[in-house]
BAVO-198530 format. One record per residue (C-alpha): residue in three letters; x negated, y, z negated; residue number from 0. Coordinates in Angstrom, 2 decimals, padded with zeros to 5 digits. Each point is the difference from the previous one (the first is absolute). Layout:
residues N
   residuo      east     north        up   num
       ALA         X         Y         Z   NUM
...
end
This chain:
residues 212
   residuo      east     north        up   num
       MET   -136.15    217.23   -072.98     0
       SER   -000.26   -000.18   -003.78     1
       GLN   -001.39   -003.19   -001.50     2
       THR    000.42   -001.56   -003.43     3
       VAL   -003.02   -001.13   -002.02     4
       ALA    000.46   -002.27   -003.01     5
       ILE   -002.77    000.00   -002.63     6
       ILE    000.55   -003.07   -002.13     7
       ASP    000.52    000.50   -003.74     8
       TYR   -000.70   -003.21   -001.89     9
       GLY   -001.62    001.43   -003.11    10
       SER   -003.51    000.17    001.45    11
       GLY   -001.92    002.82    001.65    12
       ASN   -000.23    003.74   -000.27    13
       LEU    003.22    000.42    001.92    14
       ARG    000.42    003.73   -000.41    15
       SER   -003.50    000.63    001.37    16
       VAL    000.67   -002.32    002.94    17
       ALA    003.31    001.71    000.75    18
       ARG   -001.64    003.45   -000.15    19
       ALA   -002.70   -001.16    002.41    20
       PHE    002.64   -001.26    002.44    21
       GLU    001.92    003.27   -000.32    22
       ARG   -003.19    001.98    000.66    23
       ALA   -000.80   -002.17    003.04    24
       THR    003.46    000.55    001.48    25
       ALA   -000.26    003.76   -000.52    26
       GLU   -003.52    000.37    001.43    27
       ALA    000.69   -002.25    003.00    28
       GLY    003.44    001.43    000.70    29
       ILE    001.74   -003.35   -000.51    30
       ASP    003.70   -000.08   -000.83    31
       ALA    000.31   -002.65   -002.70    32
       THR    001.86   -000.69   -003.23    33
       ILE   -002.30   -001.47   -002.66    34
       THR    001.77   -002.13   -002.62    35
       VAL   -001.52   -001.78   -003.01    36
       THR    002.33   -002.93   -000.56    37
       ASP    000.59   -003.56   -001.17    38
       ASP    003.35   -000.18    001.77    39
       ALA   -000.10   -003.05    002.27    40
       GLU    002.57    001.44    002.41    41
       ILE   -002.00    003.21    000.52    42
       ILE   -003.26   -001.93    000.41    43
       GLY    001.44   -002.46    002.50    44
       ALA    001.38    002.82    002.17    45
       ALA   -003.03    002.34   -000.19    46
       ASP   -001.88    001.07    003.12    47
       ARG   -003.33   -000.36   -001.83    48
       VAL   -001.01   -001.61   -003.27    49
       ALA   -002.95    000.69   -002.32    50
       LEU   -000.98   -002.32   -002.85    51
       PRO   -002.40    001.65   -002.48    52
       GLY   -001.56   -001.95   -002.84    53
       VAL   -002.19    000.51   -003.06    54
       GLY   -000.97   -002.69   -002.50    55
       ALA   -000.38   -003.77    000.07    56
       PHE    001.16   -002.06    002.99    57
       GLY    002.24   -002.34   -002.02    58
       ALA    001.66    002.79   -001.97    59
       CYS    000.79    001.83    003.23    60
       MET    001.54   -003.10    001.57    61
       ASP    002.05   -000.52   -003.16    62
       GLY    001.20    003.59    000.28    63
       LEU    001.17   -000.59    003.56    64
       LYS    001.75   -003.23   -000.93    65
       ALA    001.80    001.73   -002.88    66
       ARG    001.67    002.48    002.39    67
       ASP    003.12   -001.69    001.33    68
       GLY   -000.25   -000.60    003.74    69
       VAL   -003.10    002.16    000.53    70
       ILE   -002.29   -002.71    001.42    71
       GLU    002.77   -001.13    002.34    72
       ALA    000.55    003.63    001.07    73
       LEU   -003.73    000.44    000.67    74
       GLU   -000.01   -003.14    002.13    75
       HIS    003.08    001.19    001.88    76
       ALA   -001.52    003.42    000.73    77
       ALA   -003.53   -001.15    000.87    78
       LEU    000.41   -003.52    001.38    79
       VAL    003.51   -000.03    001.50    80
       ARG    000.50    003.61    001.12    81
       ALA   -003.77    000.48    000.53    82
       GLN   -000.01    003.50   -001.49    83
       PRO   -003.41    001.56   -000.78    84
       PHE   -001.25   -001.10   -003.42    85
       LEU   -002.90    001.37   -002.08    86
       GLY   -001.45   -001.69   -003.09    87
       ILE   -002.17    002.18   -002.26    88
       CYS   -002.67   -001.37   -002.39    89
       VAL    001.64   -002.94   -001.81    90
       GLY    002.88    000.44    002.44    91
       MET   -002.47   -001.01    002.70    92
       GLN   -001.28   -002.94   -002.07    93
       LEU    003.55   -001.32   -000.42    94
       LEU    000.07   -000.67    003.75    95
       ALA   -002.34   -002.95   -000.67    96
       GLU    001.02   -003.58   -000.67    97
       SER   -001.36    000.12   -003.54    98
       GLY   -001.94    002.05   -002.54    99
       LEU   -002.47   -001.41   -002.53   100
       GLU    000.21    002.72   -002.66   101
       PHE    000.83   -001.47   -003.44   102
       GLY    000.82   -003.35    001.59   103
       GLU    001.36   -000.81    003.44   104
       HIS    003.16    001.77    001.14   105
       ALA    001.91   -000.29    003.26   106
       GLY    000.20    003.12    002.15   107
       LEU    002.36    000.96    002.81   108
       GLY   -002.04   -002.10    002.44   109
       TRP    000.40    002.32    002.98   110
       ILE   -003.73   -000.02    000.82   111
       PRO   -001.89   -003.29   -000.59   112
       GLY   -002.73    000.39   -002.59   113
       HIS   -000.66    000.40   -003.69   114
       VAL   -000.86    002.75   -002.48   115
       ILE   -003.16   -000.77   -002.00   116
       ALA   -002.28    001.78   -002.44   117
       ILE   -002.68    002.34    001.32   118
       ASP   -003.41   -001.65   -000.38   119
       ALA   -001.51    002.01   -002.85   120
       ALA   -003.61   -000.89    000.84   121
       GLY   -001.83    003.31    000.30   122
       VAL    003.09    002.21    000.28   123
       GLU    002.33    001.74   -002.41   124
       VAL    003.45   -001.49   -000.47   125
       PRO    002.56    001.40    000.32   126
       HIS   -000.88    001.53    003.35   127
       MET    001.09    003.51   -000.84   128
       GLY   -000.51    003.27    001.84   129
       TRP   -000.58    001.22    003.54   130
       ASN   -001.26   -002.28    002.75   131
       THR   -000.06    000.00    003.79   132
       ILE    001.77   -002.42    002.33   133
       ASN   -001.52   -001.59    003.07   134
       GLY    000.99   -002.53    002.63   135
       HIS   -000.30   -003.74   -000.48   136
       ALA   -002.24   -001.73    002.55   137
       ARG    001.10    001.30    003.41   138
       ARG    003.57    000.75   -000.96   139
       GLN    001.23    003.50    000.81   140
       ILE    001.67    001.58   -003.00   141
       PRO    002.41    002.94   -000.22   142
       LYS   -001.73    003.34    000.48   143
       GLN    001.55    001.23   -003.27   144
       LEU   -002.22   -002.52   -001.84   145
       GLU   -003.29   -000.15    001.87   146
       GLY   -002.89    001.48   -001.99   147
       LYS    002.25    001.96   -002.36   148
       SER   -000.08   -000.05   -003.81   149
       PHE    002.91   -001.20   -002.10   150
       TYR    000.60   -000.54   -003.71   151
       PHE   -000.16   -003.58   -001.31   152
       ALA    000.83   -001.49   -003.41   153
       HIS    000.06   -003.82   -000.12   154
       SER   -001.72   -003.08   -001.43   155
       PHE    001.45   -002.57    002.43   156
       HIS   -000.02   -000.01    003.79   157
       PHE    001.87   -001.63    002.87   158
       GLU   -001.78   -002.67    002.08   159
       PRO    002.16   -000.71    003.10   160
       GLU   -000.43   -003.39    001.63   161
       ASN   -000.03    001.55    003.48   162
       ASP   -002.49    002.78    000.74   163
       ALA    002.45    001.37    002.56   164
       HIS    002.10    001.23   -002.93   165
       ILE   -002.86    002.15   -001.35   166
       PHE    000.43    003.62    001.08   167
       GLY   -002.90    001.48   -001.97   168
       VAL   -002.60   -000.72   -002.66   169
       THR   -001.89    001.97   -002.62   170
       ASP   -003.42   -000.75   -001.46   171
       HIS   -000.14   -000.87   -003.70   172
       GLY   -002.79   -002.52   -000.39   173
       GLY    001.03   -001.32    003.43   174
       ASP    003.07    000.36    002.15   175
       ILE    003.31    000.26   -001.86   176
       VAL    003.21    000.07    002.01   177
       ALA    001.47    003.50   -000.11   178
       ALA    002.87   -000.35    002.48   179
       VAL    001.97   -002.90    001.44   180
       GLY    002.78   -000.35    002.52   181
       ARG    002.04   -002.05    002.39   182
       ASP    002.89    000.95    002.28   183
       ASN    002.00    002.70   -001.85   184
       ILE   -001.70   -000.60   -003.37   185
       LEU   -002.91    002.04   -001.38   186
       GLY   -001.76   -000.03   -003.35   187
       VAL   -002.69    002.25   -001.48   188
       GLN   -002.03   -000.75   -003.12   189
       PHE   -000.72    003.66   -000.68   190
       HIS    002.43    002.59   -001.34   191
       PRO    001.01    002.39    002.80   192
       GLU    001.89    002.14   -002.53   193
       LYS   -003.32    000.61   -001.83   194
       SER   -002.13    000.39    003.14   195
       GLN    000.73    003.65    000.79   196
       SER    000.32    000.94    003.69   197
       ALA   -001.34   -003.35    001.28   198
       GLY    002.75   -001.82   -001.90   199
       ILE    002.68    002.38    001.26   200
       ASP   -001.20   -000.66    003.56   201
       VAL    000.43   -003.75   -000.54   202
       ILE    003.55    000.46   -001.34   203
       ALA    000.88    002.31    002.91   204
       ALA   -001.33   -002.57    002.47   205
       PHE    002.13   -002.68   -001.68   206
       LEU    003.09    002.23    000.26   207
       LYS   -000.65    000.44    003.74   208
       TRP   -000.94   -003.62    000.65   209
       THR    002.10   -001.96    002.50   210
       PRO   -001.28   -003.59   -000.09   211
end
């Protein structure tokens, strides 16, 4: 059965690259899906899966979402009421937090308790930019599409969840930095799957097949 995937357009993110990556993942995995880049609240609320990319500052991205009529409500309806699979990418993952501390404090969506703070610059380069591997956190088993594989990162702030159970993977940049979070039907990745070659395509394909 064909599924609909809504990639949220709120003026942030390399949307065309994300859409192409989703289209490639559907083709390579043999998945029947319609990929739509949209800010139409009705389409978002009815989608089978939703992806929220993001590039830039936390507050500016939240402002972009708020400026799209009905989009936040549609995201909540799709992810929290209908419990459809949701994927946040880079700042789209960070927006799942309760707040972000980039250029002041800004409220996030609040779907996963925690806050987005600056990377500790002591002894490491900031922004954290380039390829890095992902590993498990403590004894938590993480998705096989993440374990030990390299993905492309580009960020100066990182998500610190309040509950370690919401951490799906970490990467080492002067210490553990959260690379993937999740709860229920909601996932978030700090890296850019659309820039991570075959490893990123595998993650997108797994999301498109995921039945939480």
